[in-house]
BANU-894431 format. One record per residue (C-alpha): residue number from 1; y, x, z. Coordinates in pm, 1 decimal. Layout:
<rs>
[NUM; [Y; X; Z]]
...
</rs>
This chain:
<rs>
[1; [8321.6; 7828.1; 8374.2]]
[2; [8138.2; 7752.1; 8056.3]]
[3; [7810.9; 7702.9; 7879.8]]
[4; [7691.3; 7712.1; 7524.0]]
[5; [7979.3; 7934.8; 7423.8]]
[6; [8254.3; 7707.4; 7559.1]]
[7; [8527.4; 7762.1; 7816.3]]
[8; [8653.0; 7517.8; 8077.9]]
[9; [8890.4; 7550.7; 8369.8]]
[10; [9254.0; 7599.0; 8462.6]]
[11; [9448.1; 7905.3; 8352.1]]
[12; [9790.8; 8060.9; 8372.5]]
[13; [9979.7; 8103.5; 8044.6]]
[14; [10252.9; 8365.9; 8032.5]]
[15; [10533.0; 8343.7; 7773.3]]
[16; [10312.7; 8128.0; 7550.2]]
[17; [10569.7; 7869.1; 7440.0]]
[18; [10590.3; 7991.0; 7081.2]]
[19; [10240.3; 8137.3; 7059.0]]
[20; [9989.9; 8022.2; 6801.1]]
[21; [9703.5; 8206.4; 6965.7]]
[22; [9625.0; 8301.4; 7325.8]]
[23; [9426.4; 8603.4; 7445.5]]
[24; [9245.5; 8480.2; 7753.2]]
[25; [9135.2; 8751.5; 7997.6]]
[26; [8863.7; 8648.5; 8241.4]]
[27; [8644.0; 8870.8; 8461.2]]
[28; [8348.1; 8863.7; 8221.9]]
[29; [8529.7; 8905.3; 7892.0]]
[30; [8820.0; 8832.7; 7658.4]]
[31; [8850.5; 8518.7; 7446.2]]
[32; [9083.1; 8433.4; 7159.8]]
[33; [9184.5; 8067.3; 7143.5]]
[34; [9435.7; 7854.2; 6961.3]]
[35; [9730.3; 7755.6; 7179.1]]
[36; [9659.6; 7391.2; 7094.0]]
[37; [9324.0; 7412.1; 7275.3]]
[38; [9506.0; 7395.1; 7609.8]]
[39; [9608.9; 7059.5; 7751.4]]
[40; [9777.3; 6918.4; 8064.4]]
[41; [10030.0; 7200.6; 8047.8]]
[42; [10274.4; 7207.2; 8339.9]]
[43; [10565.1; 7446.9; 8396.3]]
[44; [10573.9; 7644.8; 8721.3]]
[45; [10823.4; 7875.1; 8886.5]]
[46; [10722.3; 8236.5; 8832.4]]
[47; [10773.3; 8516.8; 9082.1]]
[48; [10941.8; 8695.3; 8791.4]]
[49; [11224.1; 8467.7; 8675.6]]
[50; [11216.5; 8631.3; 8330.5]]
[51; [10857.1; 8520.1; 8269.9]]
[52; [10771.2; 8168.0; 8150.4]]
[53; [10472.3; 8053.4; 8354.4]]
[54; [10258.9; 7749.6; 8267.0]]
[55; [9941.8; 7610.9; 8420.8]]
[56; [9705.5; 7468.9; 8158.5]]
[57; [9354.0; 7330.3; 8127.9]]
[58; [9066.0; 7400.1; 7890.6]]
[59; [8782.1; 7151.5; 7853.0]]
[60; [8481.2; 7266.9; 7654.8]]
[61; [8697.9; 7484.7; 7430.6]]
[62; [8520.4; 7696.5; 7169.4]]
[63; [8681.4; 8043.3; 7139.9]]
[64; [8772.7; 8173.9; 6795.8]]
[65; [8636.5; 8507.8; 6916.8]]
[66; [8469.9; 8636.0; 7232.7]]
[67; [8402.2; 8985.1; 7363.8]]
[68; [8190.8; 9026.6; 7675.3]]
[69; [8302.4; 9277.4; 7935.6]]
[70; [7943.0; 9403.9; 7950.4]]
[71; [7884.8; 9431.6; 7576.1]]
[72; [8213.9; 9555.1; 7434.8]]
[73; [8528.0; 9753.9; 7511.0]]
[74; [8784.9; 9484.4; 7431.1]]
[75; [8813.2; 9392.2; 7799.3]]
[76; [8858.1; 9758.1; 7890.6]]
[77; [9121.3; 9793.5; 7618.5]]
[78; [9313.1; 9494.1; 7756.6]]
[79; [9297.3; 9646.2; 8104.8]]
[80; [9421.5; 9977.2; 7967.9]]
[81; [9712.6; 9812.9; 7783.5]]
[82; [9822.1; 9650.5; 8109.5]]
[83; [9797.1; 9991.1; 8276.8]]
[84; [10018.0; 10146.2; 8007.9]]
[85; [10270.7; 9867.2; 8059.6]]
[86; [10271.1; 9940.3; 8433.6]]
[87; [10333.1; 10310.6; 8364.8]]
[88; [10636.8; 10213.3; 8159.0]]
[89; [10772.4; 10017.0; 8453.5]]
[90; [10710.9; 10305.6; 8693.1]]
[91; [10899.4; 10541.9; 8460.3]]
[92; [11182.2; 10292.3; 8403.2]]
[93; [11225.9; 10240.6; 8778.8]]
[94; [11241.4; 10619.3; 8821.6]]
[95; [11504.2; 10653.9; 8548.2]]
[96; [11711.5; 10374.3; 8700.5]]
[97; [11699.9; 10536.2; 9045.5]]
[98; [11797.3; 10879.1; 8910.6]]
[99; [12085.9; 10737.6; 8706.0]]
[100; [12220.9; 10552.7; 9007.7]]
[101; [12182.6; 10856.4; 9234.9]]
[102; [12404.6; 11054.1; 8994.6]]
[103; [12699.3; 10812.6; 9005.7]]
[104; [12686.3; 10651.7; 9351.0]]
[105; [12895.2; 10858.3; 9592.0]]
[106; [12888.5; 10879.3; 9969.5]]
[107; [13100.0; 11113.3; 10180.1]]
[108; [13261.6; 11230.1; 9857.4]]
[109; [12935.2; 11343.0; 9697.4]]
[110; [12677.4; 11181.2; 9466.4]]
[111; [12391.1; 11050.7; 9679.9]]
[112; [12154.8; 11243.9; 9454.9]]
[113; [12278.6; 11561.8; 9620.9]]
[114; [12134.8; 11455.5; 9955.8]]
[115; [11787.0; 11579.8; 10038.6]]
[116; [11651.0; 11240.2; 10146.4]]
[117; [11737.4; 11083.6; 9810.8]]
[118; [11614.1; 11389.9; 9620.2]]
[119; [11276.5; 11358.4; 9792.0]]
[120; [11247.5; 10989.7; 9703.2]]
[121; [11322.4; 11059.5; 9336.1]]
[122; [11083.1; 11355.8; 9333.2]]
[123; [10806.2; 11142.6; 9483.1]]
[124; [10871.5; 10872.6; 9220.7]]
[125; [10849.9; 11133.2; 8943.3]]
[126; [10513.0; 11258.6; 9070.7]]
[127; [10373.7; 10905.9; 9105.3]]
[128; [10482.1; 10816.0; 8750.6]]
[129; [10338.1; 11138.6; 8605.2]]
[130; [10001.8; 11091.8; 8776.4]]
[131; [9979.3; 10735.6; 8641.7]]
[132; [10077.1; 10849.4; 8292.3]]
[133; [9809.6; 11121.3; 8293.8]]
[134; [9540.1; 10880.4; 8412.7]]
[135; [9626.6; 10627.9; 8141.1]]
[136; [9633.3; 10900.7; 7875.1]]
[137; [9294.4; 11030.9; 7988.2]]
[138; [9144.8; 10680.7; 7993.0]]
[139; [9282.4; 10621.5; 7642.7]]
[140; [9106.6; 10932.2; 7511.7]]
[141; [8777.5; 10834.5; 7676.0]]
[142; [8804.9; 10481.3; 7535.0]]
[143; [8891.2; 10607.6; 7184.3]]
[144; [8588.2; 10834.8; 7185.8]]
[145; [8359.3; 10559.3; 7318.4]]
[146; [8271.8; 10750.3; 7633.1]]
[147; [8010.0; 10603.1; 7864.4]]
[148; [8259.7; 10580.8; 8149.7]]
[149; [8535.0; 10417.7; 7938.3]]
[150; [8525.3; 10093.9; 8138.7]]
[151; [8540.0; 10286.7; 8467.0]]
[152; [8837.6; 10491.6; 8347.3]]
[153; [9021.7; 10178.9; 8229.2]]
[154; [8987.3; 10019.2; 8572.8]]
[155; [9094.6; 10344.7; 8737.8]]
[156; [9398.4; 10361.7; 8509.5]]
[157; [9512.4; 10011.6; 8604.8]]
[158; [9468.3; 10087.9; 8975.1]]
[159; [9676.5; 10405.6; 8956.9]]
[160; [9937.8; 10263.9; 8717.4]]
[161; [10000.0; 9936.8; 8899.6]]
[162; [10016.8; 10122.2; 9230.0]]
[163; [10280.3; 10349.6; 9072.6]]
[164; [10478.8; 10053.0; 8940.8]]
[165; [10475.0; 9882.2; 9280.8]]
[166; [10572.8; 10199.3; 9468.6]]
[167; [10845.4; 10313.5; 9228.0]]
[168; [11003.4; 9971.2; 9198.3]]
[169; [11020.7; 9952.2; 9578.2]]
[170; [11162.7; 10305.0; 9605.7]]
[171; [11418.2; 10220.5; 9337.2]]
[172; [11555.0; 9947.9; 9562.5]]
[173; [11571.1; 10194.9; 9851.5]]
[174; [11774.0; 10440.1; 9641.3]]
[175; [12013.1; 10160.4; 9544.1]]
[176; [12061.1; 10067.6; 9908.0]]
[177; [12199.0; 9724.0; 9997.2]]
[178; [12293.2; 9636.1; 9639.0]]
[179; [11929.3; 9685.0; 9537.5]]
[180; [11840.0; 9361.9; 9718.7]]
[181; [12091.9; 9152.6; 9526.0]]
[182; [12093.9; 8982.7; 9186.6]]
[183; [12383.2; 9208.3; 9083.1]]
[184; [12140.7; 9484.6; 8990.6]]
[185; [11816.1; 9474.8; 8792.9]]
[186; [11623.8; 9676.0; 9053.4]]
[187; [11454.9; 9366.7; 9195.2]]
[188; [11325.2; 9266.5; 8849.4]]
[189; [11090.4; 9567.1; 8840.5]]
[190; [10938.8; 9469.7; 9176.4]]
[191; [10866.7; 9113.9; 9064.0]]
[192; [10730.7; 9215.5; 8723.6]]
[193; [10506.3; 9478.7; 8885.0]]
[194; [10347.5; 9210.6; 9102.6]]
[195; [10293.9; 8987.6; 8798.3]]
[196; [10122.1; 9269.4; 8606.4]]
[197; [9908.9; 9343.3; 8911.5]]
[198; [9751.9; 8996.9; 8891.1]]
[199; [9695.6; 9004.4; 8514.3]]
[200; [9332.1; 9077.3; 8441.2]]
[201; [9252.8; 9109.5; 8812.1]]
[202; [9464.4; 9250.4; 9094.4]]
[203; [9415.8; 9586.5; 9265.1]]
[204; [9151.1; 9444.6; 9498.1]]
[205; [8944.9; 9316.6; 9205.3]]
[206; [8994.7; 9638.3; 9008.0]]
[207; [8867.0; 9847.0; 9299.1]]
[208; [8566.2; 9619.2; 9338.0]]
[209; [8486.6; 9671.8; 8967.5]]
[210; [8451.5; 10047.2; 9027.8]]
[211; [8165.8; 10003.2; 9274.8]]
</rs>
């Protein structure tokens, strides 16, 4: 909430310990603030154990810069960057699953030779490619200042985050029982995908923005 160009409320800060500035993404725009503007900072346990999560408060803070979601494309650009990050996770989860399928053997053969595992990896490849194409297309539209740039950015995050969530889950399936343990990094992709989903608005909010 805010008035007169100020911001107030409680916010999540991700990996902001050493930050001098914070890019604050809210539904109606993007604000740039000094890290020192936040107070009552408390540390919380993150779903992703590799992410430092704080809960902090702003009280009548004046942003160093502000870009409205209705007036500019900064918000769309932030959404698109998150989508690109999600595509990277979808592709990394695919690569991890394929690498494991080549070396893990069952019945004297690599599990990648079995049709069920092949189909999972093929589905992951298609999902990742579709997300990559959507993000690339949205990037072109945004760069050219197209009228539907905001729409395409939201669509890109929907497709990309969905791909990250699906591929990270499938990666665990390919790894089998060990995929559920801390001995492998497969579970990290699942947790990080859920964190990225909530940044800038989760899938439910992104779909609502398309209406």
